[in-house]
PDB file with one MODEL, atoms N, CA, C and O in Angstrom:
MODEL        1
ATOM      1  N   MET A   1       0.810  -1.192   0.000  1.00  0.00           N
ATOM      2  CA  MET A   1       0.000   0.000   0.000  1.00  0.00           C
ATOM      3  C   MET A   1       0.857   1.260   0.000  1.00  0.00           C
ATOM      4  O   MET A   1       0.441   2.299  -0.513  1.00  0.00           O
ATOM      5  N   LYS A   2       2.048   1.169   0.573  1.00  0.00           N
ATOM      6  CA  LYS A   2       2.911   2.323   0.622  1.00  0.00           C
ATOM      7  C   LYS A   2       3.361   2.786  -0.772  1.00  0.00           C
ATOM      8  O   LYS A   2       3.354   3.991  -1.026  1.00  0.00           O
ATOM      9  N   PRO A   3       3.755   1.875  -1.694  1.00  0.00           N
ATOM     10  CA  PRO A   3       4.161   2.354  -3.013  1.00  0.00           C
ATOM     11  C   PRO A   3       3.043   3.082  -3.742  1.00  0.00           C
ATOM     12  O   PRO A   3       3.311   4.041  -4.465  1.00  0.00           O
ATOM     13  N   VAL A   4       1.827   2.664  -3.575  1.00  0.00           N
ATOM     14  CA  VAL A   4       0.703   3.330  -4.223  1.00  0.00           C
ATOM     15  C   VAL A   4       0.539   4.731  -3.645  1.00  0.00           C
ATOM     16  O   VAL A   4       0.296   5.680  -4.391  1.00  0.00           O
ATOM     17  N   PHE A   5       0.667   4.873  -2.332  1.00  0.00           N
ATOM     18  CA  PHE A   5       0.534   6.177  -1.679  1.00  0.00           C
ATOM     19  C   PHE A   5       1.662   7.108  -2.135  1.00  0.00           C
ATOM     20  O   PHE A   5       1.422   8.280  -2.425  1.00  0.00           O
ATOM     21  N   LEU A   6       2.886   6.586  -2.199  1.00  0.00           N
ATOM     22  CA  LEU A   6       4.013   7.411  -2.627  1.00  0.00           C
ATOM     23  C   LEU A   6       3.873   7.824  -4.092  1.00  0.00           C
ATOM     24  O   LEU A   6       4.210   8.951  -4.452  1.00  0.00           O
ATOM     25  N   THR A   7       3.384   6.931  -4.925  1.00  0.00           N
ATOM     26  CA  THR A   7       3.184   7.248  -6.340  1.00  0.00           C
ATOM     27  C   THR A   7       2.112   8.317  -6.506  1.00  0.00           C
ATOM     28  O   THR A   7       2.285   9.253  -7.287  1.00  0.00           O
ATOM     29  N   ALA A   8       1.008   8.186  -5.779  1.00  0.00           N
ATOM     30  CA  ALA A   8      -0.066   9.173  -5.843  1.00  0.00           C
ATOM     31  C   ALA A   8       0.424  10.521  -5.336  1.00  0.00           C
ATOM     32  O   ALA A   8       0.076  11.559  -5.899  1.00  0.00           O
ATOM     33  N   PHE A   9       1.229  10.515  -4.276  1.00  0.00           N
ATOM     34  CA  PHE A   9       1.769  11.750  -3.715  1.00  0.00           C
ATOM     35  C   PHE A   9       2.709  12.418  -4.735  1.00  0.00           C
ATOM     36  O   PHE A   9       2.680  13.640  -4.882  1.00  0.00           O
ATOM     37  N   ALA A  10       3.540  11.635  -5.439  1.00  0.00           N
ATOM     38  CA  ALA A  10       4.445  12.183  -6.443  1.00  0.00           C
ATOM     39  C   ALA A  10       3.674  12.764  -7.620  1.00  0.00           C
ATOM     40  O   ALA A  10       4.060  13.800  -8.163  1.00  0.00           O
ATOM     41  N   VAL A  11       2.592  12.110  -8.018  1.00  0.00           N
ATOM     42  CA  VAL A  11       1.776  12.612  -9.128  1.00  0.00           C
ATOM     43  C   VAL A  11       1.120  13.930  -8.747  1.00  0.00           C
ATOM     44  O   VAL A  11       1.075  14.852  -9.562  1.00  0.00           O
ATOM     45  N   VAL A  12       0.614  14.038  -7.532  1.00  0.00           N
ATOM     46  CA  VAL A  12      -0.035  15.276  -7.078  1.00  0.00           C
ATOM     47  C   VAL A  12       0.991  16.398  -7.009  1.00  0.00           C
ATOM     48  O   VAL A  12       0.706  17.520  -7.429  1.00  0.00           O
ATOM     49  N   LEU A  13       2.175  16.116  -6.488  1.00  0.00           N
ATOM     50  CA  LEU A  13       3.198  17.154  -6.399  1.00  0.00           C
ATOM     51  C   LEU A  13       3.683  17.588  -7.788  1.00  0.00           C
ATOM     52  O   LEU A  13       3.942  18.772  -8.005  1.00  0.00           O
ATOM     53  N   SER A  14       3.805  16.667  -8.708  1.00  0.00           N
ATOM     54  CA  SER A  14       4.277  17.033 -10.045  1.00  0.00           C
ATOM     55  C   SER A  14       3.220  17.830 -10.807  1.00  0.00           C
ATOM     56  O   SER A  14       3.559  18.632 -11.677  1.00  0.00           O
ATOM     57  N   ALA A  15       1.958  17.618 -10.492  1.00  0.00           N
ATOM     58  CA  ALA A  15       0.895  18.370 -11.151  1.00  0.00           C
ATOM     59  C   ALA A  15       0.872  19.811 -10.673  1.00  0.00           C
ATOM     60  O   ALA A  15       0.363  20.681 -11.380  1.00  0.00           O
ATOM     61  N   CYS A  16       1.400  20.080  -9.513  1.00  0.00           N
ATOM     62  CA  CYS A  16       1.414  21.431  -8.969  1.00  0.00           C
ATOM     63  C   CYS A  16       2.567  22.263  -9.524  1.00  0.00           C
ATOM     64  O   CYS A  16       2.522  23.491  -9.453  1.00  0.00           O
ATOM     65  N   SER A  17       3.576  21.635 -10.062  1.00  0.00           N
ATOM     66  CA  SER A  17       4.719  22.388 -10.575  1.00  0.00           C
ATOM     67  C   SER A  17       4.471  22.792 -12.023  1.00  0.00           C
ATOM     68  O   SER A  17       3.677  22.171 -12.730  1.00  0.00           O
ATOM     69  N   GLY A  18       5.158  23.835 -12.446  1.00  0.00           N
ATOM     70  CA  GLY A  18       5.032  24.305 -13.824  1.00  0.00           C
ATOM     71  C   GLY A  18       5.889  23.476 -14.761  1.00  0.00           C
ATOM     72  O   GLY A  18       6.739  22.707 -14.312  1.00  0.00           O
ATOM     73  N   PRO A  19       5.672  23.627 -16.059  1.00  0.00           N
ATOM     74  CA  PRO A  19       6.483  22.878 -17.024  1.00  0.00           C
ATOM     75  C   PRO A  19       7.922  23.397 -17.014  1.00  0.00           C
ATOM     76  O   PRO A  19       8.148  24.571 -16.720  1.00  0.00           O
ATOM     77  N   PRO A  20       8.872  22.562 -17.324  1.00  0.00           N
ATOM     78  CA  PRO A  20      10.260  23.016 -17.344  1.00  0.00           C
ATOM     79  C   PRO A  20      10.495  24.007 -18.486  1.00  0.00           C
ATOM     80  O   PRO A  20       9.879  23.914 -19.548  1.00  0.00           O
ATOM     81  N   VAL A  21      11.388  24.944 -18.244  1.00  0.00           N
ATOM     82  CA  VAL A  21      11.712  25.934 -19.256  1.00  0.00           C
ATOM     83  C   VAL A  21      12.795  25.349 -20.159  1.00  0.00           C
ATOM     84  O   VAL A  21      13.918  25.105 -19.717  1.00  0.00           O
ATOM     85  N   ILE A  22      12.452  25.130 -21.407  1.00  0.00           N
ATOM     86  CA  ILE A  22      13.395  24.571 -22.380  1.00  0.00           C
ATOM     87  C   ILE A  22      13.581  25.623 -23.463  1.00  0.00           C
ATOM     88  O   ILE A  22      12.671  25.878 -24.251  1.00  0.00           O
ATOM     89  N   GLU A  23      14.759  26.232 -23.502  1.00  0.00           N
ATOM     90  CA  GLU A  23      15.035  27.264 -24.504  1.00  0.00           C
ATOM     91  C   GLU A  23      16.357  26.976 -25.179  1.00  0.00           C
ATOM     92  O   GLU A  23      17.336  26.611 -24.529  1.00  0.00           O
ATOM     93  N   VAL A  24      16.377  27.141 -26.468  1.00  0.00           N
ATOM     94  CA  VAL A  24      17.602  27.037 -27.240  1.00  0.00           C
ATOM     95  C   VAL A  24      17.662  28.280 -28.117  1.00  0.00           C
ATOM     96  O   VAL A  24      16.784  28.496 -28.953  1.00  0.00           O
ATOM     97  N   GLY A  25      18.677  29.084 -27.934  1.00  0.00           N
ATOM     98  CA  GLY A  25      18.807  30.301 -28.724  1.00  0.00           C
ATOM     99  C   GLY A  25      18.004  31.428 -28.120  1.00  0.00           C
ATOM    100  O   GLY A  25      17.485  31.310 -27.010  1.00  0.00           O
ATOM    101  N   PRO A  26      17.903  32.530 -28.857  1.00  0.00           N
ATOM    102  CA  PRO A  26      17.181  33.692 -28.329  1.00  0.00           C
ATOM    103  C   PRO A  26      15.679  33.444 -28.255  1.00  0.00           C
ATOM    104  O   PRO A  26      15.114  32.670 -29.027  1.00  0.00           O
ATOM    105  N   SER A  27      15.063  34.119 -27.314  1.00  0.00           N
ATOM    106  CA  SER A  27      13.620  33.965 -27.128  1.00  0.00           C
ATOM    107  C   SER A  27      12.865  34.714 -28.227  1.00  0.00           C
ATOM    108  O   SER A  27      13.215  35.857 -28.521  1.00  0.00           O
ATOM    109  N   PRO A  28      11.856  34.124 -28.835  1.00  0.00           N
ATOM    110  CA  PRO A  28      11.089  34.825 -29.864  1.00  0.00           C
ATOM    111  C   PRO A  28      10.306  36.001 -29.313  1.00  0.00           C
ATOM    112  O   PRO A  28       9.933  36.899 -30.068  1.00  0.00           O
ATOM    113  N   SER A  29      10.048  36.015 -28.012  1.00  0.00           N
ATOM    114  CA  SER A  29       9.288  37.118 -27.436  1.00  0.00           C
ATOM    115  C   SER A  29      10.179  38.295 -27.064  1.00  0.00           C
ATOM    116  O   SER A  29       9.668  39.336 -26.651  1.00  0.00           O
ATOM    117  N   ASP A  30      11.503  38.161 -27.198  1.00  0.00           N
ATOM    118  CA  ASP A  30      12.428  39.246 -26.874  1.00  0.00           C
ATOM    119  C   ASP A  30      12.542  40.170 -28.076  1.00  0.00           C
ATOM    120  O   ASP A  30      13.012  39.763 -29.139  1.00  0.00           O
ATOM    121  N   ALA A  31      12.105  41.432 -27.900  1.00  0.00           N
ATOM    122  CA  ALA A  31      12.101  42.380 -29.012  1.00  0.00           C
ATOM    123  C   ALA A  31      13.499  42.848 -29.375  1.00  0.00           C
ATOM    124  O   ALA A  31      13.701  43.347 -30.482  1.00  0.00           O
ATOM    125  N   SER A  32      14.463  42.706 -28.491  1.00  0.00           N
ATOM    126  CA  SER A  32      15.815  43.189 -28.780  1.00  0.00           C
ATOM    127  C   SER A  32      16.698  42.112 -29.404  1.00  0.00           C
ATOM    128  O   SER A  32      17.869  42.371 -29.681  1.00  0.00           O
ATOM    129  N   SER A  33      16.169  40.918 -29.632  1.00  0.00           N
ATOM    130  CA  SER A  33      16.985  39.867 -30.234  1.00  0.00           C
ATOM    131  C   SER A  33      17.216  40.173 -31.710  1.00  0.00           C
ATOM    132  O   SER A  33      16.343  40.719 -32.385  1.00  0.00           O
ATOM    133  N   SER A  34      18.402  39.815 -32.204  1.00  0.00           N
ATOM    134  CA  SER A  34      18.738  40.119 -33.589  1.00  0.00           C
ATOM    135  C   SER A  34      18.125  39.082 -34.532  1.00  0.00           C
ATOM    136  O   SER A  34      17.929  37.921 -34.172  1.00  0.00           O
ATOM    137  N   VAL A  35      17.835  39.534 -35.735  1.00  0.00           N
ATOM    138  CA  VAL A  35      17.218  38.677 -36.750  1.00  0.00           C
ATOM    139  C   VAL A  35      18.064  38.776 -38.011  1.00  0.00           C
ATOM    140  O   VAL A  35      18.486  39.868 -38.390  1.00  0.00           O
ATOM    141  N   LYS A  36      18.314  37.645 -38.663  1.00  0.00           N
ATOM    142  CA  LYS A  36      19.071  37.666 -39.904  1.00  0.00           C
ATOM    143  C   LYS A  36      18.278  38.406 -40.974  1.00  0.00           C
ATOM    144  O   LYS A  36      17.062  38.241 -41.066  1.00  0.00           O
ATOM    145  N   PRO A  37      18.955  39.221 -41.784  1.00  0.00           N
ATOM    146  CA  PRO A  37      18.229  39.917 -42.845  1.00  0.00           C
ATOM    147  C   PRO A  37      17.754  38.936 -43.911  1.00  0.00           C
ATOM    148  O   PRO A  37      18.446  37.972 -44.240  1.00  0.00           O
ATOM    149  N   LEU A  38      16.579  39.193 -44.436  1.00  0.00           N
ATOM    150  CA  LEU A  38      16.028  38.348 -45.493  1.00  0.00           C
ATOM    151  C   LEU A  38      16.658  38.730 -46.821  1.00  0.00           C
ATOM    152  O   LEU A  38      16.979  39.897 -47.046  1.00  0.00           O
ATOM    153  N   ARG A  39      16.838  37.754 -47.701  1.00  0.00           N
ATOM    154  CA  ARG A  39      17.322  38.066 -49.039  1.00  0.00           C
ATOM    155  C   ARG A  39      16.321  37.516 -50.046  1.00  0.00           C
ATOM    156  O   ARG A  39      15.720  36.458 -49.857  1.00  0.00           O
ATOM    157  N   TYR A  40      16.172  38.265 -51.105  1.00  0.00           N
ATOM    158  CA  TYR A  40      15.208  37.898 -52.128  1.00  0.00           C
ATOM    159  C   TYR A  40      15.788  36.804 -53.011  1.00  0.00           C
ATOM    160  O   TYR A  40      16.908  36.937 -53.503  1.00  0.00           O
ATOM    161  N   ALA A  41      15.052  35.743 -53.215  1.00  0.00           N
ATOM    162  CA  ALA A  41      15.438  34.672 -54.122  1.00  0.00           C
ATOM    163  C   ALA A  41      14.252  34.395 -55.047  1.00  0.00           C
ATOM    164  O   ALA A  41      13.249  33.830 -54.609  1.00  0.00           O
ATOM    165  N   PRO A  42      14.355  34.789 -56.326  1.00  0.00           N
ATOM    166  CA  PRO A  42      13.225  34.572 -57.226  1.00  0.00           C
ATOM    167  C   PRO A  42      12.941  33.085 -57.434  1.00  0.00           C
ATOM    168  O   PRO A  42      13.849  32.254 -57.438  1.00  0.00           O
ATOM    169  N   VAL A  43      11.683  32.781 -57.603  1.00  0.00           N
ATOM    170  CA  VAL A  43      11.252  31.394 -57.760  1.00  0.00           C
ATOM    171  C   VAL A  43      11.774  30.815 -59.070  1.00  0.00           C
ATOM    172  O   VAL A  43      12.083  29.625 -59.143  1.00  0.00           O
ATOM    173  N   THR A  44      11.872  31.633 -60.088  1.00  0.00           N
ATOM    174  CA  THR A  44      12.268  31.141 -61.409  1.00  0.00           C
ATOM    175  C   THR A  44      13.769  31.242 -61.658  1.00  0.00           C
ATOM    176  O   THR A  44      14.201  31.137 -62.806  1.00  0.00           O
ATOM    177  N   ALA A  45      14.572  31.442 -60.623  1.00  0.00           N
ATOM    178  CA  ALA A  45      16.023  31.551 -60.809  1.00  0.00           C
ATOM    179  C   ALA A  45      16.581  30.216 -61.291  1.00  0.00           C
ATOM    180  O   ALA A  45      16.294  29.173 -60.703  1.00  0.00           O
ATOM    181  N   GLY A  46      17.366  30.246 -62.345  1.00  0.00           N
ATOM    182  CA  GLY A  46      18.017  29.048 -62.849  1.00  0.00           C
ATOM    183  C   GLY A  46      17.174  28.196 -63.783  1.00  0.00           C
ATOM    184  O   GLY A  46      17.600  27.105 -64.159  1.00  0.00           O
ATOM    185  N   THR A  47      16.004  28.656 -64.164  1.00  0.00           N
ATOM    186  CA  THR A  47      15.187  27.852 -65.074  1.00  0.00           C
ATOM    187  C   THR A  47      15.629  28.067 -66.515  1.00  0.00           C
ATOM    188  O   THR A  47      16.222  29.096 -66.843  1.00  0.00           O
ATOM    189  N   VAL A  48      15.345  27.114 -67.358  1.00  0.00           N
ATOM    190  CA  VAL A  48      15.706  27.173 -68.772  1.00  0.00           C
ATOM    191  C   VAL A  48      14.421  27.257 -69.587  1.00  0.00           C
ATOM    192  O   VAL A  48      13.430  26.596 -69.279  1.00  0.00           O
ATOM    193  N   ASP A  49      14.453  28.066 -70.614  1.00  0.00           N
ATOM    194  CA  ASP A  49      13.281  28.244 -71.462  1.00  0.00           C
ATOM    195  C   ASP A  49      13.194  27.086 -72.452  1.00  0.00           C
ATOM    196  O   ASP A  49      14.107  26.885 -73.253  1.00  0.00           O
ATOM    197  N   TYR A  50      12.117  26.333 -72.403  1.00  0.00           N
ATOM    198  CA  TYR A  50      11.926  25.173 -73.280  1.00  0.00           C
ATOM    199  C   TYR A  50      10.796  25.385 -74.280  1.00  0.00           C
ATOM    200  O   TYR A  50      10.122  24.430 -74.664  1.00  0.00           O
ATOM    201  N   ARG A  51      10.587  26.606 -74.698  1.00  0.00           N
ATOM    202  CA  ARG A  51       9.541  26.877 -75.679  1.00  0.00           C
ATOM    203  C   ARG A  51       9.981  26.345 -77.049  1.00  0.00           C
ATOM    204  O   ARG A  51      11.172  26.342 -77.360  1.00  0.00           O
ATOM    205  N   PRO A  52       9.032  25.902 -77.857  1.00  0.00           N
ATOM    206  CA  PRO A  52       9.393  25.401 -79.188  1.00  0.00           C
ATOM    207  C   PRO A  52       9.963  26.528 -80.054  1.00  0.00           C
ATOM    208  O   PRO A  52       9.523  27.675 -79.972  1.00  0.00           O
ATOM    209  N   VAL A  53      10.940  26.183 -80.876  1.00  0.00           N
ATOM    210  CA  VAL A  53      11.546  27.146 -81.798  1.00  0.00           C
ATOM    211  C   VAL A  53      11.477  26.576 -83.214  1.00  0.00           C
ATOM    212  O   VAL A  53      11.250  25.381 -83.408  1.00  0.00           O
ATOM    213  N   ASP A  54      11.673  27.432 -84.175  1.00  0.00           N
ATOM    214  CA  ASP A  54      11.694  26.976 -85.564  1.00  0.00           C
ATOM    215  C   ASP A  54      12.952  26.139 -85.793  1.00  0.00           C
ATOM    216  O   ASP A  54      14.005  26.445 -85.236  1.00  0.00           O
ATOM    217  N   PRO A  55      12.852  25.080 -86.613  1.00  0.00           N
ATOM    218  CA  PRO A  55      14.039  24.258 -86.874  1.00  0.00           C
ATOM    219  C   PRO A  55      15.053  25.019 -87.720  1.00  0.00           C
ATOM    220  O   PRO A  55      14.698  25.886 -88.518  1.00  0.00           O
ATOM    221  N   LYS A  56      16.333  24.668 -87.525  1.00  0.00           N
ATOM    222  CA  LYS A  56      17.390  25.283 -88.326  1.00  0.00           C
ATOM    223  C   LYS A  56      17.379  24.629 -89.711  1.00  0.00           C
ATOM    224  O   LYS A  56      16.862  23.524 -89.877  1.00  0.00           O
ATOM    225  N   PRO A  57      17.941  25.304 -90.682  1.00  0.00           N
ATOM    226  CA  PRO A  57      17.976  24.734 -92.045  1.00  0.00           C
ATOM    227  C   PRO A  57      18.741  23.409 -92.051  1.00  0.00           C
ATOM    228  O   PRO A  57      19.820  23.306 -91.466  1.00  0.00           O
ATOM    229  N   TRP A  58      18.180  22.403 -92.710  1.00  0.00           N
ATOM    230  CA  TRP A  58      18.779  21.064 -92.658  1.00  0.00           C
ATOM    231  C   TRP A  58      20.063  20.972 -93.461  1.00  0.00           C
ATOM    232  O   TRP A  58      20.893  20.110 -93.172  1.00  0.00           O
ATOM    233  N   ILE A  59      20.261  21.819 -94.450  1.00  0.00           N
ATOM    234  CA  ILE A  59      21.495  21.759 -95.258  1.00  0.00           C
ATOM    235  C   ILE A  59      22.693  22.144 -94.383  1.00  0.00           C
ATOM    236  O   ILE A  59      23.717  21.462 -94.409  1.00  0.00           O
ATOM    237  N   GLU A  60      22.576  23.209 -93.624  1.00  0.00           N
ATOM    238  CA  GLU A  60      23.668  23.627 -92.745  1.00  0.00           C
ATOM    239  C   GLU A  60      23.964  22.548 -91.698  1.00  0.00           C
ATOM    240  O   GLU A  60      25.126  22.286 -91.389  1.00  0.00           O
ATOM    241  N   ARG A  61      22.944  21.942 -91.169  1.00  0.00           N
ATOM    242  CA  ARG A  61      23.137  20.920 -90.138  1.00  0.00           C
ATOM    243  C   ARG A  61      23.823  19.687 -90.725  1.00  0.00           C
ATOM    244  O   ARG A  61      24.685  19.093 -90.079  1.00  0.00           O
ATOM    245  N   ASN A  62      23.449  19.302 -91.939  1.00  0.00           N
ATOM    246  CA  ASN A  62      24.079  18.143 -92.576  1.00  0.00           C
ATOM    247  C   ASN A  62      25.545  18.428 -92.895  1.00  0.00           C
ATOM    248  O   ASN A  62      26.398  17.564 -92.693  1.00  0.00           O
ATOM    249  N   GLU A  63      25.847  19.624 -93.389  1.00  0.00           N
ATOM    250  CA  GLU A  63      27.223  19.959 -93.727  1.00  0.00           C
ATOM    251  C   GLU A  63      28.116  20.008 -92.493  1.00  0.00           C
ATOM    252  O   GLU A  63      29.307  19.710 -92.583  1.00  0.00           O
ATOM    253  N   ARG A  64      27.568  20.372 -91.362  1.00  0.00           N
ATOM    254  CA  ARG A  64      28.352  20.460 -90.140  1.00  0.00           C
ATOM    255  C   ARG A  64      28.772  19.066 -89.654  1.00  0.00           C
ATOM    256  O   ARG A  64      29.852  18.927 -89.080  1.00  0.00           O
ATOM    257  N   VAL A  65      27.953  18.042 -89.868  1.00  0.00           N
ATOM    258  CA  VAL A  65      28.278  16.710 -89.393  1.00  0.00           C
ATOM    259  C   VAL A  65      28.814  15.782 -90.470  1.00  0.00           C
ATOM    260  O   VAL A  65      29.214  14.656 -90.177  1.00  0.00           O
ATOM    261  N   ALA A  66      28.824  16.241 -91.702  1.00  0.00           N
ATOM    262  CA  ALA A  66      29.326  15.412 -92.805  1.00  0.00           C
ATOM    263  C   ALA A  66      30.845  15.265 -92.713  1.00  0.00           C
ATOM    264  O   ALA A  66      31.524  16.149 -92.190  1.00  0.00           O
ATOM    265  N   PRO A  67      31.379  14.152 -93.218  1.00  0.00           N
ATOM    266  CA  PRO A  67      32.848  13.995 -93.198  1.00  0.00           C
ATOM    267  C   PRO A  67      33.511  15.083 -94.032  1.00  0.00           C
ATOM    268  O   PRO A  67      32.999  15.494 -95.073  1.00  0.00           O
ATOM    269  N   LYS A  68      34.652  15.533 -93.551  1.00  0.00           N
ATOM    270  CA  LYS A  68      35.388  16.596 -94.258  1.00  0.00           C
ATOM    271  C   LYS A  68      36.057  16.028 -95.513  1.00  0.00           C
ATOM    272  O   LYS A  68      36.348  14.834 -95.586  1.00  0.00           O
ATOM    273  N   ALA A  69      36.290  16.873 -96.468  1.00  0.00           N
ATOM    274  CA  ALA A  69      36.967  16.448 -97.699  1.00  0.00           C
ATOM    275  C   ALA A  69      38.409  16.090 -97.367  1.00  0.00           C
ATOM    276  O   ALA A  69      39.053  16.813 -96.608  1.00  0.00           O
ATOM    277  N   GLY A  70      38.914  15.037 -97.891  1.00  0.00           N
ATOM    278  CA  GLY A  70      40.271  14.603 -97.612  1.00  0.00           C
ATOM    279  C   GLY A  70      40.297  13.306 -96.847  1.00  0.00           C
ATOM    280  O   GLY A  70      41.381  12.788 -96.580  1.00  0.00           O
ATOM    281  N   GLY A  71      39.163  12.759 -96.484  1.00  0.00           N
ATOM    282  CA  GLY A  71      39.091  11.459 -95.856  1.00  0.00           C
ATOM    283  C   GLY A  71      39.354  11.445 -94.345  1.00  0.00           C
ATOM    284  O   GLY A  71      39.547  10.370 -93.776  1.00  0.00           O
ATOM    285  N   GLU A  72      39.366  12.574 -93.699  1.00  0.00           N
ATOM    286  CA  GLU A  72      39.606  12.557 -92.234  1.00  0.00           C
ATOM    287  C   GLU A  72      38.348  12.505 -91.468  1.00  0.00           C
ATOM    288  O   GLU A  72      38.375  12.485 -90.237  1.00  0.00           O
TER     289      GLU A  72
ENDMDL
END
């Protein structure tokens, strides 16, 4: 019966105490705390335009990849 009484007494005493203060870093409610400046980063930074374009002339493209004269 004693362990039950001691357990009940510990539960009652712990209910009367406040929650522990757990803080890491500056308090958000402190108006004098420093804040890192924000920097603008556009959403479309680094994107590539993939819109359709007109095809290049096929003669120029064929000549660029054709074997050179002289057998090389």
